[in-house]
FIMAR-720379 format. One record per residue (C-alpha): residue number from 0; residue in one letter; x, y, z. Coordinates in Angstrom, 1 decimal. Last residue first. Layout:
N
+-----+--------+--------+--------+--------+
| num | residu |     px |     py |     pz |
+-----+--------+--------+--------+--------+
| NUM |      A |      X |      Y |      Z |
...
+-----+--------+--------+--------+--------+
***
This chain:
447
+-----+--------+--------+--------+--------+
| num | residu |     px |     py |     pz |
+-----+--------+--------+--------+--------+
| 446 |      Q |   43.6 |   45.6 |  -33.5 |
| 445 |      G |   46.1 |   45.7 |  -36.3 |
| 444 |      R |   48.9 |   47.1 |  -34.3 |
| 443 |      F |   48.8 |   50.4 |  -36.3 |
| 442 |      K |   45.3 |   51.2 |  -35.2 |
| 441 |      I |   43.4 |   53.4 |  -37.7 |
| 440 |      K |   39.9 |   54.6 |  -36.8 |
| 439 |      E |   40.4 |   58.3 |  -36.7 |
| 438 |      K |   39.5 |   58.9 |  -40.4 |
| 437 |      G |   41.3 |   61.1 |  -43.0 |
| 436 |      L |   44.0 |   58.7 |  -43.0 |
| 435 |      S |   41.8 |   56.2 |  -44.9 |
| 434 |      L |   42.3 |   52.7 |  -43.7 |
| 433 |      E |   39.1 |   52.5 |  -41.7 |
| 432 |      E |   36.8 |   53.9 |  -44.3 |
| 431 |      S |   38.0 |   51.8 |  -47.2 |
| 430 |      L |   38.0 |   48.8 |  -44.9 |
| 429 |      E |   34.3 |   49.4 |  -44.2 |
| 428 |      E |   33.5 |   49.7 |  -48.0 |
| 427 |      L |   35.4 |   46.4 |  -48.8 |
| 426 |      T |   33.3 |   44.7 |  -46.2 |
| 425 |      K |   34.9 |   43.3 |  -43.1 |
| 424 |      G |   35.3 |   39.6 |  -42.1 |
| 423 |      K |   39.1 |   39.6 |  -42.2 |
| 422 |      T |   41.1 |   42.8 |  -42.6 |
| 421 |      E |   43.5 |   42.7 |  -39.7 |
| 420 |      P |   46.2 |   45.6 |  -39.6 |
| 419 |      M |   49.9 |   45.2 |  -40.2 |
| 418 |      M |   52.0 |   47.6 |  -38.3 |
| 417 |      F |   53.8 |   46.4 |  -35.1 |
| 416 |      I |   53.7 |   42.6 |  -35.2 |
| 415 |      V |   53.5 |   42.1 |  -38.9 |
| 414 |      F |   56.3 |   44.7 |  -39.7 |
| 413 |      L |   58.5 |   43.2 |  -36.9 |
| 412 |      L |   58.1 |   39.8 |  -38.5 |
| 411 |      Q |   59.1 |   41.2 |  -41.9 |
| 410 |      L |   62.2 |   42.6 |  -40.5 |
| 409 |      V |   63.2 |   39.2 |  -39.1 |
| 408 |      M |   62.4 |   37.9 |  -42.6 |
| 407 |      M |   65.0 |   40.2 |  -44.0 |
| 406 |      F |   67.6 |   38.6 |  -41.9 |
| 405 |      A |   66.7 |   35.1 |  -43.3 |
| 404 |      F |   67.0 |   36.3 |  -46.8 |
| 403 |      F |   70.5 |   37.7 |  -46.1 |
| 402 |      A |   71.5 |   34.2 |  -44.6 |
| 401 |      F |   70.1 |   32.6 |  -47.7 |
| 400 |      V |   72.5 |   34.7 |  -50.0 |
| 399 |      Y |   75.5 |   34.2 |  -47.6 |
| 398 |      G |   75.1 |   30.5 |  -47.7 |
| 397 |      P |   74.5 |   30.2 |  -51.5 |
| 396 |      G |   78.1 |   31.5 |  -52.3 |
| 395 |      V |   79.7 |   34.9 |  -52.5 |
| 394 |      S |   80.8 |   34.8 |  -56.2 |
| 393 |      S |   79.3 |   31.8 |  -58.1 |
| 392 |      F |   76.0 |   32.0 |  -56.1 |
| 391 |      L |   75.8 |   35.7 |  -56.4 |
| 390 |      V |   76.3 |   35.7 |  -60.3 |
| 389 |      P |   73.7 |   33.0 |  -60.7 |
| 388 |      I |   71.3 |   34.7 |  -58.2 |
| 387 |      V |   71.6 |   38.2 |  -59.9 |
| 386 |      S |   68.5 |   37.9 |  -62.2 |
| 385 |      P |   66.5 |   36.1 |  -59.5 |
| 384 |      V |   66.4 |   39.1 |  -57.3 |
| 383 |      M |   65.9 |   42.0 |  -59.8 |
| 382 |      A |   62.8 |   40.4 |  -61.6 |
| 381 |      A |   60.9 |   39.5 |  -58.4 |
| 380 |      L |   61.9 |   42.9 |  -57.0 |
| 379 |      V |   60.3 |   44.6 |  -59.9 |
| 378 |      W |   57.5 |   42.1 |  -59.6 |
| 377 |      H |   56.5 |   42.8 |  -56.0 |
| 376 |      T |   56.6 |   46.5 |  -56.3 |
| 375 |      S |   54.7 |   46.2 |  -59.6 |
| 374 |      S |   52.1 |   44.2 |  -57.9 |
| 373 |      G |   51.6 |   46.5 |  -54.9 |
| 372 |      F |   51.4 |   49.5 |  -57.2 |
| 371 |      A |   49.1 |   47.8 |  -59.8 |
| 370 |      Q |   47.1 |   46.6 |  -56.8 |
| 369 |      G |   46.6 |   50.2 |  -55.6 |
| 368 |      S |   45.6 |   51.4 |  -59.1 |
| 367 |      A |   43.2 |   48.4 |  -59.7 |
| 366 |      R |   41.6 |   49.2 |  -56.2 |
| 365 |      L |   41.5 |   53.0 |  -56.6 |
| 364 |      H |   37.8 |   53.4 |  -57.3 |
| 363 |      N |   36.8 |   50.6 |  -55.0 |
| 362 |      P |   38.9 |   51.8 |  -52.0 |
| 361 |      F |   42.2 |   50.2 |  -51.2 |
| 360 |      I |   43.0 |   47.7 |  -48.5 |
| 359 |      E |   41.2 |   44.6 |  -49.7 |
| 358 |      S |   43.0 |   43.5 |  -53.0 |
| 357 |      I |   46.4 |   44.0 |  -51.3 |
| 356 |      F |   45.5 |   41.7 |  -48.5 |
| 355 |      V |   44.0 |   38.8 |  -50.7 |
| 354 |      W |   47.0 |   39.0 |  -53.1 |
| 353 |      I |   49.6 |   38.7 |  -50.3 |
| 352 |      V |   47.8 |   36.4 |  -47.8 |
| 351 |      A |   48.2 |   32.8 |  -48.9 |
| 350 |      G |   51.6 |   33.0 |  -50.3 |
| 349 |      Q |   52.9 |   35.3 |  -47.6 |
| 348 |      G |   51.9 |   33.0 |  -44.8 |
| 347 |      I |   50.8 |   29.4 |  -45.2 |
| 346 |      A |   52.6 |   28.9 |  -48.6 |
| 345 |      H |   55.7 |   30.8 |  -47.5 |
| 344 |      A |   56.2 |   28.8 |  -44.3 |
| 343 |      A |   55.6 |   25.5 |  -46.2 |
| 342 |      I |   58.1 |   26.6 |  -48.9 |
| 341 |      F |   60.8 |   27.3 |  -46.3 |
| 340 |      L |   60.1 |   23.9 |  -44.5 |
| 339 |      F |   60.6 |   22.3 |  -47.9 |
| 338 |      L |   63.8 |   24.3 |  -48.3 |
| 337 |      F |   65.0 |   22.8 |  -45.0 |
| 336 |      I |   64.3 |   19.2 |  -46.1 |
| 335 |      P |   65.9 |   19.9 |  -49.6 |
| 334 |      V |   69.1 |   21.2 |  -47.8 |
| 333 |      W |   69.4 |   18.3 |  -45.4 |
| 332 |      L |   68.9 |   15.7 |  -48.0 |
| 331 |      G |   72.6 |   14.7 |  -48.4 |
| 330 |      G |   75.3 |   17.0 |  -47.4 |
| 329 |      W |   75.8 |   19.5 |  -44.5 |
| 328 |      N |   78.6 |   21.6 |  -45.8 |
| 327 |      L |   78.8 |   23.9 |  -42.7 |
| 326 |      F |   78.2 |   27.1 |  -44.6 |
| 325 |      F |   75.7 |   25.6 |  -47.1 |
| 324 |      A |   73.7 |   23.8 |  -44.3 |
| 323 |      A |   73.9 |   27.0 |  -42.1 |
| 322 |      A |   72.3 |   29.1 |  -44.8 |
| 321 |      V |   69.6 |   26.5 |  -45.2 |
| 320 |      L |   69.0 |   26.4 |  -41.4 |
| 319 |      S |   68.7 |   30.1 |  -41.3 |
| 318 |      L |   66.3 |   30.2 |  -44.1 |
| 317 |      S |   64.1 |   27.5 |  -42.4 |
| 316 |      V |   64.0 |   29.2 |  -38.9 |
| 315 |      I |   63.4 |   32.7 |  -40.1 |
| 314 |      Y |   60.9 |   31.7 |  -42.8 |
| 313 |      G |   58.8 |   29.7 |  -40.3 |
| 312 |      L |   58.7 |   32.5 |  -37.9 |
| 311 |      S |   57.5 |   34.8 |  -40.7 |
| 310 |      G |   54.9 |   32.3 |  -41.8 |
| 309 |      I |   53.3 |   32.0 |  -38.4 |
| 308 |      F |   53.1 |   35.9 |  -38.1 |
| 307 |      M |   51.7 |   36.3 |  -41.6 |
| 306 |      L |   49.0 |   33.7 |  -40.9 |
| 305 |      Q |   48.0 |   35.6 |  -37.8 |
| 304 |      K |   47.8 |   38.9 |  -39.7 |
| 303 |      R |   45.6 |   37.5 |  -42.5 |
| 302 |      G |   42.9 |   36.1 |  -40.3 |
| 301 |      L |   42.7 |   33.0 |  -38.1 |
| 300 |      R |   39.4 |   31.6 |  -39.6 |
| 299 |      D |   39.1 |   33.5 |  -42.9 |
| 298 |      I |   42.7 |   32.7 |  -43.8 |
| 297 |      L |   42.7 |   29.1 |  -42.2 |
| 296 |      F |   41.4 |   26.9 |  -45.0 |
| 295 |      V |   43.2 |   28.8 |  -47.7 |
| 294 |      G |   46.4 |   28.6 |  -45.6 |
| 293 |      L |   46.0 |   24.9 |  -45.3 |
| 292 |      L |   45.5 |   24.4 |  -49.0 |
| 291 |      T |   48.6 |   26.6 |  -49.4 |
| 290 |      F |   50.4 |   24.2 |  -47.2 |
| 289 |      V |   49.5 |   21.2 |  -49.3 |
| 288 |      L |   50.3 |   22.8 |  -52.6 |
| 287 |      N |   53.6 |   24.3 |  -51.6 |
| 286 |      V |   54.7 |   20.8 |  -50.2 |
| 285 |      V |   53.7 |   19.2 |  -53.3 |
| 284 |      G |   55.5 |   21.8 |  -55.5 |
| 283 |      V |   58.7 |   21.5 |  -53.5 |
| 282 |      G |   58.5 |   17.7 |  -53.8 |
| 281 |      I |   58.3 |   18.1 |  -57.6 |
| 280 |      S |   61.6 |   20.2 |  -57.3 |
| 279 |      S |   63.1 |   17.2 |  -55.4 |
| 278 |      L |   62.5 |   15.2 |  -58.6 |
| 277 |      L |   64.4 |   17.7 |  -60.8 |
| 276 |      A |   67.3 |   17.7 |  -58.3 |
| 275 |      T |   67.3 |   13.9 |  -58.2 |
| 274 |      S |   67.7 |   13.9 |  -62.0 |
| 273 |      E |   70.6 |   16.5 |  -62.0 |
| 272 |      G |   72.4 |   14.8 |  -59.1 |
| 271 |      L |   72.2 |   16.2 |  -55.5 |
| 270 |      G |   75.2 |   17.9 |  -53.9 |
| 269 |      A |   73.7 |   21.1 |  -52.3 |
| 268 |      A |   74.8 |   23.0 |  -55.5 |
| 267 |      E |   72.5 |   20.5 |  -57.5 |
| 266 |      F |   69.6 |   21.3 |  -55.2 |
| 265 |      I |   70.2 |   25.0 |  -56.0 |
| 264 |      R |   70.4 |   24.4 |  -59.7 |
| 263 |      P |   67.1 |   22.4 |  -59.6 |
| 262 |      A |   65.4 |   25.1 |  -57.6 |
| 261 |      Y |   66.6 |   28.0 |  -59.7 |
| 260 |      Y |   63.4 |   29.8 |  -60.7 |
| 259 |      L |   61.5 |   28.7 |  -57.5 |
| 258 |      F |   64.3 |   29.7 |  -55.3 |
| 257 |      A |   64.9 |   33.1 |  -56.7 |
| 256 |      N |   61.1 |   33.6 |  -56.7 |
| 255 |      I |   60.8 |   32.8 |  -52.9 |
| 254 |      G |   63.9 |   34.7 |  -51.8 |
| 253 |      S |   62.2 |   36.1 |  -48.6 |
| 252 |      L |   63.0 |   39.5 |  -50.1 |
| 251 |      Q |   60.3 |   38.9 |  -52.7 |
| 250 |      N |   57.4 |   38.7 |  -50.3 |
| 249 |      F |   59.1 |   41.3 |  -48.0 |
| 248 |      F |   58.7 |   44.0 |  -50.7 |
| 247 |      A |   55.1 |   43.0 |  -51.6 |
| 246 |      V |   53.8 |   43.2 |  -48.1 |
| 245 |      L |   55.9 |   46.4 |  -47.5 |
| 244 |      F |   54.6 |   48.2 |  -50.6 |
| 243 |      A |   50.9 |   47.2 |  -50.0 |
| 242 |      L |   51.1 |   48.4 |  -46.4 |
| 241 |      I |   52.8 |   51.7 |  -47.3 |
| 240 |      L |   50.1 |   52.5 |  -49.9 |
| 239 |      P |   47.4 |   51.4 |  -47.6 |
| 238 |      L |   48.7 |   53.8 |  -45.0 |
| 237 |      R |   49.4 |   56.7 |  -47.3 |
| 236 |      Y |   45.8 |   56.9 |  -48.7 |
| 235 |      K |   44.8 |   60.3 |  -47.5 |
| 234 |      K |   48.3 |   61.7 |  -48.1 |
| 233 |      I |   47.9 |   61.4 |  -51.9 |
| 232 |      F |   49.8 |   58.7 |  -53.8 |
| 231 |      I |   46.8 |   56.3 |  -54.4 |
| 230 |      S |   45.5 |   59.1 |  -56.7 |
| 229 |      E |   42.3 |   61.0 |  -56.6 |
| 228 |      S |   40.9 |   62.5 |  -59.8 |
| 227 |      T |   37.9 |   60.1 |  -59.5 |
| 226 |      D |   37.0 |   61.8 |  -56.3 |
| 225 |      E |   34.8 |   59.2 |  -54.4 |
| 224 |      T |   31.7 |   60.5 |  -52.6 |
| 223 |      D |   29.3 |   59.1 |  -55.2 |
| 222 |      T |   31.1 |   55.7 |  -55.3 |
| 221 |      Q |   31.0 |   55.4 |  -51.5 |
| 220 |      R |   27.2 |   56.1 |  -51.5 |
| 219 |      K |   26.8 |   53.9 |  -54.5 |
| 218 |      I |   28.1 |   50.9 |  -52.7 |
| 217 |      E |   25.9 |   51.5 |  -49.8 |
| 216 |      L |   22.9 |   52.4 |  -51.9 |
| 215 |      L |   23.3 |   49.2 |  -54.0 |
| 214 |      K |   23.5 |   47.2 |  -50.7 |
| 213 |      E |   20.3 |   48.9 |  -49.5 |
| 212 |      Q |   18.6 |   48.1 |  -52.7 |
| 211 |      I |   19.8 |   44.5 |  -52.6 |
| 210 |      N |   18.3 |   43.9 |  -49.1 |
| 209 |      A |   20.4 |   41.0 |  -48.1 |
| 208 |      D |   19.7 |   37.2 |  -48.0 |
| 207 |      P |   21.0 |   36.4 |  -51.5 |
| 206 |      Y |   24.1 |   38.7 |  -51.1 |
| 205 |      I |   26.5 |   37.5 |  -53.9 |
| 204 |      I |   23.7 |   36.3 |  -56.2 |
| 203 |      K |   21.6 |   39.4 |  -55.9 |
| 202 |      L |   24.7 |   41.5 |  -56.2 |
| 201 |      G |   25.2 |   40.1 |  -59.7 |
| 200 |      K |   21.8 |   40.9 |  -60.9 |
| 199 |      E |   22.1 |   44.5 |  -59.4 |
| 198 |      A |   25.3 |   45.2 |  -61.3 |
| 197 |      E |   23.5 |   44.5 |  -64.7 |
| 196 |      V |   20.7 |   46.9 |  -63.8 |
| 195 |      T |   23.1 |   49.6 |  -62.3 |
| 194 |      K |   25.4 |   50.0 |  -65.2 |
| 193 |      S |   26.7 |   53.5 |  -64.0 |
| 192 |      K |   30.4 |   52.6 |  -65.0 |
| 191 |      S |   31.4 |   52.5 |  -61.4 |
| 190 |      L |   28.4 |   50.3 |  -60.8 |
| 189 |      L |   29.6 |   47.9 |  -63.4 |
| 188 |      W |   33.0 |   47.7 |  -61.7 |
| 187 |      R |   31.1 |   46.9 |  -58.4 |
| 186 |      P |   29.1 |   44.3 |  -60.1 |
| 185 |      S |   32.1 |   42.5 |  -61.6 |
| 184 |      K |   31.3 |   41.2 |  -65.1 |
| 183 |      P |   29.9 |   37.7 |  -65.5 |
| 182 |      I |   32.0 |   34.5 |  -66.2 |
| 181 |      F |   31.3 |   32.4 |  -69.3 |
| 180 |      V |   34.3 |   33.7 |  -71.6 |
| 179 |      V |   36.7 |   33.2 |  -68.7 |
| 178 |      F |   36.3 |   29.4 |  -68.9 |
| 177 |      I |   37.1 |   29.3 |  -72.6 |
| 176 |      I |   40.3 |   31.5 |  -72.1 |
| 175 |      Y |   41.4 |   29.3 |  -69.3 |
| 174 |      I |   41.2 |   26.1 |  -71.5 |
| 173 |      L |   43.3 |   27.8 |  -74.2 |
| 172 |      A |   46.0 |   28.8 |  -71.6 |
| 171 |      P |   46.0 |   25.3 |  -70.2 |
| 170 |      V |   47.0 |   23.9 |  -73.6 |
| 169 |      A |   49.4 |   26.7 |  -74.6 |
| 168 |      E |   51.5 |   25.8 |  -71.4 |
| 167 |      I |   52.9 |   22.7 |  -73.3 |
| 166 |      G |   55.2 |   25.0 |  -75.1 |
| 165 |      V |   57.8 |   25.7 |  -72.3 |
| 164 |      M |   58.5 |   22.2 |  -71.4 |
| 163 |      W |   58.1 |   20.8 |  -74.9 |
| 162 |      R |   60.7 |   23.1 |  -76.3 |
| 161 |      W |   62.9 |   22.4 |  -73.3 |
| 160 |      P |   63.1 |   18.8 |  -74.3 |
| 159 |      Q |   65.4 |   19.6 |  -77.3 |
| 158 |      D |   66.3 |   16.2 |  -79.0 |
| 157 |      G |   63.0 |   14.7 |  -78.2 |
| 156 |      T |   61.3 |   14.2 |  -74.9 |
| 155 |      N |   63.9 |   13.3 |  -72.2 |
| 154 |      R |   63.0 |   15.9 |  -69.6 |
| 153 |      L |   59.2 |   15.8 |  -70.4 |
| 152 |      L |   58.1 |   14.0 |  -67.4 |
| 151 |      Y |   60.3 |   16.0 |  -65.0 |
| 150 |      N |   59.5 |   19.4 |  -66.6 |
| 149 |      S |   55.7 |   18.5 |  -66.4 |
| 148 |      L |   56.0 |   17.6 |  -62.7 |
| 147 |      F |   57.7 |   20.9 |  -61.9 |
| 146 |      A |   55.2 |   22.7 |  -64.0 |
| 145 |      V |   52.3 |   20.9 |  -62.4 |
| 144 |      L |   53.5 |   21.8 |  -59.0 |
| 143 |      I |   54.0 |   25.4 |  -59.9 |
| 142 |      G |   50.6 |   25.6 |  -61.6 |
| 141 |      L |   49.0 |   24.1 |  -58.5 |
| 140 |      V |   51.0 |   26.7 |  -56.5 |
| 139 |      I |   49.6 |   29.6 |  -58.6 |
| 138 |      N |   46.1 |   28.0 |  -58.5 |
| 137 |      F |   46.2 |   28.0 |  -54.7 |
| 136 |      Q |   47.2 |   31.7 |  -54.8 |
| 135 |      Y |   44.2 |   32.6 |  -56.9 |
| 134 |      L |   42.1 |   30.4 |  -54.7 |
| 133 |      S |   43.3 |   33.0 |  -52.0 |
| 132 |      V |   40.6 |   35.4 |  -53.3 |
| 131 |      L |   37.8 |   32.8 |  -52.5 |
| 130 |      R |   39.2 |   32.0 |  -49.0 |
| 129 |      G |   39.8 |   35.6 |  -48.0 |
| 128 |      R |   36.4 |   36.8 |  -49.4 |
| 127 |      Q |   34.3 |   34.1 |  -47.7 |
| 126 |      K |   33.1 |   36.2 |  -44.7 |
| 125 |      P |   32.9 |   39.5 |  -46.8 |
| 124 |      P |   30.8 |   37.9 |  -49.7 |
| 123 |      A |   32.9 |   37.6 |  -52.9 |
| 122 |      I |   32.2 |   39.4 |  -56.3 |
| 121 |      E |   34.5 |   42.3 |  -55.7 |
| 120 |      S |   37.4 |   40.3 |  -54.1 |
| 119 |      V |   37.2 |   37.9 |  -57.0 |
| 118 |      Y |   37.6 |   40.5 |  -59.7 |
| 117 |      A |   40.3 |   42.5 |  -58.0 |
| 116 |      P |   42.3 |   39.3 |  -57.2 |
| 115 |      A |   42.1 |   38.3 |  -60.9 |
| 114 |      A |   42.7 |   41.7 |  -62.5 |
| 113 |      I |   45.7 |   42.9 |  -60.6 |
| 112 |      T |   47.9 |   39.8 |  -60.3 |
| 111 |      S |   46.7 |   38.8 |  -63.7 |
| 110 |      A |   48.2 |   42.0 |  -65.2 |
| 109 |      G |   51.8 |   41.0 |  -64.1 |
| 108 |      V |   51.4 |   37.3 |  -65.3 |
| 107 |      G |   50.0 |   38.3 |  -68.6 |
| 106 |      L |   52.8 |   40.8 |  -69.3 |
| 105 |      G |   55.3 |   38.0 |  -68.3 |
| 104 |      G |   54.0 |   35.9 |  -71.1 |
| 103 |      I |   54.8 |   38.6 |  -73.6 |
| 102 |      F |   58.4 |   38.9 |  -72.0 |
| 101 |      R |   58.8 |   35.1 |  -72.5 |
| 100 |      F |   58.1 |   35.8 |  -76.1 |
|  99 |      I |   60.8 |   38.5 |  -76.3 |
|  98 |      A |   63.3 |   36.3 |  -74.3 |
|  97 |      F |   63.1 |   33.5 |  -76.8 |
|  96 |      T |   63.6 |   36.0 |  -79.7 |
|  95 |      V |   66.8 |   37.2 |  -77.9 |
|  94 |      P |   67.9 |   33.7 |  -77.0 |
|  93 |      D |   67.8 |   32.2 |  -80.5 |
|  92 |      N |   66.0 |   29.4 |  -82.3 |
|  91 |      V |   62.2 |   30.0 |  -81.5 |
|  90 |      L |   59.5 |   27.6 |  -81.6 |
|  89 |      A |   58.6 |   26.7 |  -78.0 |
|  88 |      S |   58.9 |   30.4 |  -76.9 |
|  87 |      G |   56.4 |   31.4 |  -79.5 |
|  86 |      L |   53.7 |   28.8 |  -78.6 |
|  85 |      A |   53.9 |   29.5 |  -74.9 |
|  84 |      S |   54.0 |   33.3 |  -75.3 |
|  83 |      V |   51.0 |   33.5 |  -77.7 |
|  82 |      F |   48.9 |   31.4 |  -75.3 |
|  81 |      Y |   49.9 |   33.4 |  -72.1 |
|  80 |      L |   49.1 |   36.7 |  -73.9 |
|  79 |      V |   45.7 |   35.4 |  -75.1 |
|  78 |      G |   44.8 |   34.4 |  -71.6 |
|  77 |      I |   45.7 |   37.9 |  -70.3 |
|  76 |      I |   43.4 |   39.5 |  -72.8 |
|  75 |      L |   40.6 |   37.4 |  -71.5 |
|  74 |      L |   41.4 |   38.4 |  -67.9 |
|  73 |      T |   41.3 |   42.1 |  -69.0 |
|  72 |      N |   37.8 |   41.5 |  -70.5 |
|  71 |      K |   36.6 |   40.2 |  -67.1 |
|  70 |      R |   38.1 |   42.9 |  -64.8 |
|  69 |      G |   36.8 |   45.8 |  -66.9 |
|  68 |      F |   37.9 |   47.5 |  -70.1 |
|  67 |      F |   38.8 |   50.8 |  -68.5 |
|  66 |      N |   39.6 |   49.8 |  -64.9 |
|  65 |      T |   41.5 |   46.5 |  -65.5 |
|  64 |      P |   42.8 |   48.0 |  -68.8 |
|  63 |      F |   44.5 |   50.7 |  -66.9 |
|  62 |      G |   45.5 |   48.9 |  -63.7 |
|  61 |      G |   47.7 |   46.5 |  -65.8 |
|  60 |      F |   50.2 |   49.3 |  -66.6 |
|  59 |      I |   52.7 |   48.7 |  -63.7 |
|  58 |      A |   51.8 |   45.0 |  -63.2 |
|  57 |      G |   52.2 |   44.1 |  -66.9 |
|  56 |      V |   55.5 |   46.2 |  -67.1 |
|  55 |      V |   56.8 |   44.3 |  -64.1 |
|  54 |      T |   55.5 |   41.0 |  -65.4 |
|  53 |      G |   57.5 |   41.6 |  -68.6 |
|  52 |      W |   60.5 |   42.2 |  -66.6 |
|  51 |      L |   59.9 |   38.9 |  -64.9 |
|  50 |      A |   59.5 |   37.2 |  -68.3 |
|  49 |      M |   62.9 |   38.7 |  -69.2 |
|  48 |      A |   64.5 |   37.1 |  -66.1 |
|  47 |      M |   65.7 |   33.8 |  -67.4 |
|  46 |      V |   67.0 |   34.6 |  -70.9 |
|  45 |      V |   67.9 |   38.2 |  -70.1 |
|  44 |      S |   69.4 |   38.9 |  -66.6 |
|  43 |      G |   70.3 |   35.3 |  -65.7 |
|  42 |      H |   71.5 |   34.1 |  -69.0 |
|  41 |      F |   73.3 |   37.3 |  -69.8 |
|  40 |      A |   75.1 |   37.5 |  -66.5 |
|  39 |      D |   76.0 |   33.8 |  -66.4 |
|  38 |      S |   77.4 |   34.0 |  -69.9 |
|  37 |      T |   75.5 |   32.5 |  -72.9 |
|  36 |      H |   76.5 |   29.3 |  -74.8 |
|  35 |      W |   73.2 |   29.1 |  -76.7 |
|  34 |      L |   72.6 |   25.4 |  -76.2 |
|  33 |      E |   74.4 |   25.2 |  -72.8 |
|  32 |      Q |   72.5 |   28.1 |  -71.3 |
|  31 |      L |   69.2 |   26.9 |  -72.7 |
|  30 |      Q |   69.6 |   23.4 |  -71.3 |
|  29 |      K |   70.7 |   24.7 |  -67.9 |
|  28 |      D |   67.5 |   26.7 |  -67.4 |
|  27 |      A |   64.8 |   24.5 |  -69.3 |
|  26 |      G |   63.5 |   22.8 |  -66.2 |
|  25 |      S |   63.5 |   26.2 |  -64.3 |
|  24 |      I |   61.6 |   27.9 |  -67.2 |
|  23 |      V |   58.5 |   26.0 |  -66.1 |
|  22 |      V |   58.5 |   27.8 |  -62.9 |
|  21 |      T |   57.0 |   31.3 |  -63.7 |
|  20 |      D |   54.8 |   30.1 |  -66.6 |
|  19 |      F |   53.2 |   27.4 |  -64.5 |
|  18 |      G |   52.6 |   29.6 |  -61.5 |
|  17 |      F |   51.1 |   32.5 |  -63.5 |
|  16 |      L |   49.1 |   30.0 |  -65.6 |
|  15 |      F |   47.5 |   28.5 |  -62.5 |
|  14 |      G |   47.0 |   32.1 |  -61.3 |
|  13 |      A |   44.9 |   33.0 |  -64.3 |
|  12 |      L |   42.9 |   30.0 |  -63.2 |
|  11 |      A |   41.7 |   32.2 |  -60.5 |
|  10 |      A |   39.2 |   33.9 |  -62.7 |
|   9 |      S |   37.5 |   30.5 |  -63.5 |
|   8 |      I |   37.8 |   29.4 |  -59.7 |
|   7 |      S |   36.1 |   32.6 |  -58.6 |
|   6 |      W |   33.3 |   32.3 |  -61.1 |
|   5 |      T |   32.7 |   28.7 |  -60.0 |
|   4 |      F |   32.8 |   29.7 |  -56.4 |
|   3 |      I |   30.3 |   32.6 |  -57.0 |
|   2 |      K |   28.0 |   30.3 |  -58.8 |
|   1 |      K |   27.9 |   27.7 |  -56.0 |
|   0 |      M |   27.3 |   30.5 |  -53.4 |
+-----+--------+--------+--------+--------+
***
């Protein structure tokens, strides 16, 4: 189990870079707009959101290298993309080139949401799978916290602090590449490529007390019955497709990425000074980390569905209070407090569940494709929503924006109650059987 944990952490470090890359731009946000004198529309949709569009492309096409080159090799490529993006972004002198290098980093983020959860889910024993895959999310929020802290510490470094803010990411990117070199390949992927001897070695570590030959036969039995020409879009896989879409859809319609990208700006809009806004952003990172740890602890105990239920209620309460604070001009620390509650709800619910859940609901031969679909849905919305935030804040105001997010979380609660199944404690092969529409085992209430 110690080796599996080490491998899982190594792969999950892709999540650290994901979180760091996503949030580090928030510290440079206003500096870049003032430096290059860009309009709100150009700044929001190009300078700030280009990394997210890169993420969309990485998520859409990331299933191919994950299947063809393997989970491990794809994770190595992702590390190189992060490294190049960090150095390039720090050295440029115009907004277009900056956006191009941010796009390259986005490719790494998008592909990592496919390769890392797929790798960990395939090496993890069923009873620990939720906790191990959610290490990816833990690393995301750790990266977010470190990015907020890094931005605060580097805010007065040199004449252009933003260069240090975005460039420092090259250091963890290099460390991650070194870690991934030493992890083994996924046994299930090896079996899909008919590399039985290598796969057997990995399975002996994952299932030390099991009959490895029986386990090989179980996985091979599903592999042999799989039609490699199948697509996730055929009727047989309609349910996991809908589930992946809705989980990803509601994740972004909570407003989480919009908030993370513009946290300092939102705090300033609530009446806090620039320095206090950056410091409050660190508080967001701390709350995110603490409640993600709680989610990691609970995900294999309470299950995915229960955490989503708790998170949905927290979303509704917190987002409604944030909207009310802006409508009624509640000054002081009310908005940060309500947003901390929002982050806590996200961390223990959607944050802990999304990548675990999507990595579980598709069969082995379609896992990368299914995750590519779920991830690309997530990232298309993650690119669209933050790109319009500066315009929406200046036109309709923050109150209406957060009220809309609260309404969407009411819809998420209904999805969780009436449609989301529970996946904890089951093997990937069992879930593949249960969630196929060709079977008669589906229960839409997650029973």
